[in-house]
C-alpha positions, 0 to 999 in steps of 0.5 A: 167582748172581754166582759162576755168571756169574763162573765162566762168564765165567772159563772163556771167558776162560781158553780164549781166546788173546789176539791183536791183530786188524787191525781193532781200534779200541780197548778197553772197561771194564765195571763190574757195577752190578746183577744179578738171577738167575732159576734155571731148570730143569736147572741153567740160570739167567737173569741180568739185568745192568746195567753202567757202561761206558767205550769208548776209541779212538784220540785224535781218534776220535769213539768215544774216551772214551764213558761210559754204561750197558748192560743185558741178559740172559745164559743160563748153561747147566749146562756153564758156557757162556753166551749174552748180549744187551743194549743200551747208551747211551753219551755223549761229552763234548759230550753226544752219545749213541750206542746199540748192541746186543750179542750173544754166542753160546753158547760163543763167546769173541767177541761182536758189536755193532751201532750203532743211531745216536743224537744229534748226531755219532752220529745216522747211526752204523750200523756193526757189529763185534766185542768180546772180553773179555780180563780179568775182575777181580771186577766189572770186565771189560776187553776190546777192540773193533773192526770194519771201518769202525768206528774212524772 
């Protein structure tokens, strides 16, 4: 099934145009560390995935150098489009934890995230923004993230 998810992601990446957004905050790297697939009817599949994630932002930003885990699910449709949702928990070097959810609508090149708070400096984090995968290299996805008021 990994090949089905890979093909769907590759189609989205190849059809997107790389451009910088004025509200870009940083970059992310996500490494696939687990996946389970359930074949549904009519050539549709549900993929449960888990990944190790790192977020980077400008030096001095509280969102720089965060690492943690994400888990979620994706529906892969016969036309190789996908729809995905998930939850992530990442921490900084001080051990403060930030949680956020993400969604990517069917056929869209860009997804949305919503911060849900956390501990310490992240307790009141409720910002929303966008993410965009820009490079897929086997099990590793690299992308960009941002949003109004999401960089501080």
